[in-house]
N, C-alpha and C positions, 0 to 999 in steps of 0.2 A: 606479910612474904610470904609467897610458895615455899615449900619444903622441898627439899630434893630427894628422890626416891634413890634408892639402890639399884645397879644394875639388875640384880639377882630379882626384885620385885615386878620386873617389866618384860612383856616380851618383844624384842627390837628385832626388827628386820630391815637388811639394808635394800636401797631401790629395786637392785637388781634380783637379791630374791623374791621380793614381792611382785615384780613383773614376771618373774619364771612361775610363781604359782597361779597369778592370774593368766598367764599362757596354759599353764596344765587344765585349768578350768575350763577354757574357752576349747583345747584340743577335745576334752572330755564331751564337753557339752554340742560343739558344735564338730562333731566328727566326720557326718557326710556333706556332701555336695548339694549347693542348690542353687535353683533358676532365678534370678534377681532382674526386675526391669527397671531400667534407670537410664537418666540421660548422662554421655559422656560429654566432661569439661577436662580441659588443661590437659591435653593429648600430646605427650611428646615421647621421642626414641631418643636412646643414649646411644653412643658408640658398638657397644658390646650388641643391637639390637633387640634391647629389652625397651619395651614401652611401659611407661607410667603414665596415668591418668588418676582421674577423680570420679567417681560416678555421684551424680546429683539427683534429686526427684523435689520438684517444684508443685506447690500448691496450683490446682486446675484454678481456679477464682483469680488470685491476685499475682501469681507466677513467683512467689518469694520461693526460696528453697529450704522447705523442711526436714532434709536429712542430706547429709554427705558421707563419703567414705573413699577412703584411699584405696587405688588397685594397682597392677602389675600383671602382665602380659609377658612372660621370659620368653626369650629368642625363640628358641627352639619351637614354643606355640605360636609365637607370633609370626612366623616366616608363613606358617601355614594359613592361620585364622584371617591374617589382614587380607591376601590376595582371594580367599575364598568369599569372605563378605562383600569386598569391593566387585567380584564377578558376579554374584547372586542378587545385588543391590544396586548396581550402577553407581554406589555412592562411595565417596572416600572414607575412610576409618577416620576421623576427625570428631573435634568439639561440635556438641548441638545435635547429635542424633540420637534418637531413641534407640535402647539397643536391648536385648533380652539374652543373658548371657548365665551360663553355668560356672560358678563361683566356689571355691573352698574358703573358709574363714580362717585366717593367722593371725596371730600375735606375736611380735617379736620383744625380746626385751629389750632392745636399743631402739627399735623403730616404731613399735605399736602396734595399732590394730592395722589390719587392711585386709583387701579382698586379693586372692590369686584367680583370675581367668582362665578357665580351662577349654571354654566351649562358646561359640555364640550361635545364636537362631536368627538368619537372615529373613525369614519370612514375616518374624516381627516386624521389624524395621521396614522392610517392604509395604504391609498392612498398615502401619503406622501412617507413610510418606501418602498412600494411596487415600489414608480417612483425611487427612487434611485438605487434600487436593480436592475431595469431594466436598469436603465441609463450606470449600471456599467458592466453588462452583456452585451450590446449594445457596449459598448465602448472597452471592449476585445475582442470583436469579429472581430469590424473593424482593430483593431491591430494585428488581425492574434493569439491571442495569445491562445484564448480561450479551445481550444483542443488539446494542443502542448505537455501537461504531459501526455493525455489520449494515444496519439499516440506513447508512448514510448515502446518499449518491454519487455513485462515482464519476470524476470528472472524464469528460471525451478528451480533453489532453491535458494527461496531469505531466506538467513540464518543469513547473516548480517545486522542487523538492526538497525538505527538510529531512537532513540523516543524522540516527543518532547510535554511533557507535563507538569504538574506541579508535582513535588517529593511527594507533599505529597496528592496528587488527588488519591481518592478510586479506579476511573479506571485504574488508573497505578498498581497500586496491583492488579485487576482483572487481566489485560493484562498480568502480569507477570508468575501470576500463572496459568493462562490458557496456556500460550506458555511453561514456562518448565514442566511441571506436564502432559506433551502431554504425550498419552497411548503408543504412538509409540517408544518414547525415543527418539526422535531427536535434534541433538542439536542446538541452537539459539546462536546466538552473537550478544546481544543487548548493546547499548551505548545509555545512558541518556542526552538529550542536555534539561535543564530545561528551562521552559517559565510558564509566567503568563497567564492562560487559561480564565481569565474572567475582566471586566474592561478596565478602559479607555488605558492600557498599554498593552492590549492582542495582539495589531497589531503588534506594535515596538516589542515587546518582541519574539513572534514567526518569526517573518522575520530576529532579531538576530539569534537565533538559526539555523535558516537555511543557514545563512551566516557560522557559525560555522560547519554545517555539511559539506558544500560547501568547505571547507577548506580540508577535509579527506574524498574527494568525491570517493576516490580509495578505502577507507575501507568498506564500506556499498554497498548493494545490493538495499535496498528500506527505503523508510521515512515513519514514521506512525504519525500523529498528533492526540492523542486520548485526551479524557475528560470525567472525568464523570458529574451523574445528574447535576442538576442546574436548577436555574430558568430561563425561555425562553428568556428573557431580555438580559440575558447574551451572547445569540448567536447571537445580533447584532454585536458583535466585529469580525463575521466571516464573516459579509456582508459587506468586505472591500475592494476598489479596489486595494490599495498597495499590502496588505496581497494576495490577488485572483491572481496578477498581478505577485509577486513573486512566488508563487505555481504552475502557469500556465507554467512557463518558468524553473523551477529547471529540473536538467538534470536526477535525478532520482523520479522513480515510489515513487508516493505518496500516501498512503492509508490514509483516514481520518475515525476515529470514534468518535464523537464527543456529543453523546449519548443522543439522540432527536428522537422525529419519526414524528414532522410534515417534510414539504416540505423542501426541499436541500437548505441549504444557499448559498450562493455566493463560498465561499472555496469548500464542496462536490462539485458544478458542475464540478470546474475546475481540480479536484485529476483526479488521471488515476483511483481510485477504490474508493467509498464511501460504509462505511457500518455503521450499526446503534450505537452500543456501541464500545469500547473497546475490549470485548470480544468476542464479532463477529469478530473483527481484529485479532485476534489470531488464530480462527479457520479458518479464511480465509487460513492464510499462513500455518498453520499447515494442511489442506486440498491440496495446493501445493505442500509441500512434498511429502502425500501421492501418489499424481498422477505422480510424478515424482520416487518416487520408484515403483510402480506399471508398469511403463513403464520398468526401468532398471530389475524388475523381468519376466517383458514378452522378453527382449533381451536375459536374461540370459538363459531363457528356450530355447528361437529359438537357439540360437550360439551351445549350449549343443547337440540340435537336429541333427544339419548341420553336426556338426561335427561327431558325431557316426556313421551317414549316411555316410560320407564320407571315412571314415575310413573303414568301412566294404565293402564300394565299393572296394575302391583298396586292401582289402584282397583278396575279391573272383576275382579280375584281376590279382593278383600275383599268384594265386593259379593255377588259370587257365593255365599263364603262364610255370609255373612250371612243369604241366601235360602233356603240350603239348610239352616241349623243346626237351625232350629226346629222343619220338615218331618222331620226326621230323628229327632228327641227325642220328637215325638208318635206316629210310627209305632213308634215301641220302647215307648211306653209301652202304646199299644193292644197289641199283640202280646203283653206281659208281662200286661195285662188279661185278655185271653181267655184264656192258659193258666192263670191265676187260678182265673178261672171254671170251665173246664174239669174241674181238679183238685178244686176247691170240689164240683163236682156227684158227682163219682168218688170223692172221699175225704173224706165229711163228717168222718171221726173223725180225721183228720189235717189240716183244712183248718187251724186256727188255727196249729197248728206250721208248716205251709207259706207261709203267708200272714207269718208274722215272718221268715221266713229270706227270703222275696220282697221283703218289706219293706226288712231290709238291704242286699239286693245292690241294690235300687235306689238305696238312700242314696248307697250307695259307687260306683254310677254317676254317678251326678248330681253327686258331689262330684269325681270322677273328671272328666268333661267338663267341670266347671265351672275346675278347675284347666289343664287342655289349653287351654280358650279363652282364659282369663289368659295362659298362656304364650305363646301365639301373639300373642295382641294386643298383649304388649309387644313380642316379636320383629319383628313390623312396626310398631310405632310407633318399637322404634331405627331401622330400617330407614329409614322415611320421616324420622326425624330425620337420618341421614348424609344422605340423598337430599337434604333441604332444605338442610346445610350445603354440600355441593357444587356447588348451584346458585347458592348465595348467594357463593360464591367466584368462580364463574364470573361472576356477574350486573355488568354496567358498573359500578354503583356501585363494587364493590370495587375494580376494574380504575381508578377514576378515583381511589380512595383510593392506589393505587400511583404516582399521579405521571401518566397519561396523561389525555387528554382527547380529546373527541366534539364529533364538528362537523355539526351537522343542517343541512339545507337543506328550507323545507318540509315538515319533521316526519322527513326520512328523513336517515339517518348518508349523509355523505360519504366516499368512500374514494379518489376521484381526482383530482387538480386539475382535470382537462380537465369535470370536471362543473359546474366552477365559472366563471363569466362575469361580465364585470365588471359591479356594479351590483347583485348579487345579495347578501339580508342573508342574514349566516348567524346561528347561535347556538351558541357553543361552550359545552359544559359539561364544570365542574369539579367535583371532591369538595365545594366549598363553597358552588356557584351555578352561573349560569349570564350569560355575557357575549355580547351582541348587537354583530355586527360587518355592514359594508358592504364589500364587496371594491371594489377602486380600482383594482388592477392584478392 
């Protein structure tokens, strides 16, 4: 059995006394302030305006936490520190961001060890963000995928569009309104693939949407990734290696319009085409259709002109042949008649035999000329038929049967919206009839 020592033989301390001694030692040993590098975690603010958080440090190899400390930013300091940090970095004062902070070391008898944040250096955070972005870009370049999507050929008629965005985003509504209400009346076929466009789930959500698009890859010409306005800090999700790698290697051209004016995100850099806003993406697609329509019209005019010139040339050639043929036959007959007459005068004895042979010769020549004429007429007729078929395929009626329409103003085809003003009366010609409309806007 253990003996029981008397109280006088041992030094007893209450827990408060022990903690008070520890506090005294820490206050004396860590009287100065220190600049500390760490990552913020579990950031929260109470009703009094004080901010409580944890600072952690992770192993650079396996990502495991190797150090942790509670910290606080008192309300008076936090009211100045938070907006200053967010203005300088463009990032929310939130968990997951590496910071360089000036702290004092504290130990409280009741609450234990903690750090009191006195100041913050935004330049360190900006530098860390830039370093991460450059590492992602360098890795994509080393893997040879950075420009893969940009190298894809862009379709002449991008009418089948897969849209990746949040269905409740204002940018999605702006995009659809701009696309469907285009003045030229182009028909676009769109399919929404919903995704989260801000927060921690942005990366995985967009990648999942790309996978769903890939399952129906033959149904689409292009993919657009759009997002309305929002906090600049929300753009961090688009500086992601996994997201950029998936987009760079996607087999369809990607167009981004994630609604910001600052430097491109990594996603913008690997996409085929980068536009500033969802509305700008819609205008870009409409512009592609305008260029294709202008090219079709140019080809149509060229074909019609070529066909007219060809028909006119052939008509002139046939008329010339028709004019020359009778005179050639008459001249030939006259020459043969003269020869026969001379032979008849010179050779009375063999006149009848010679006349018989010449008669056979003339019959043979006439038959041959007739056959040549028939063959030539058949050949020319076939050429005219083919030309007529070619003209018919290039005619507006044929084009109307393909689903297009023609809009006239005062009997002239309208090619540009700038030629139309409010109050104009337009006639739209379809395959099965015409519709008259008045321009309001």
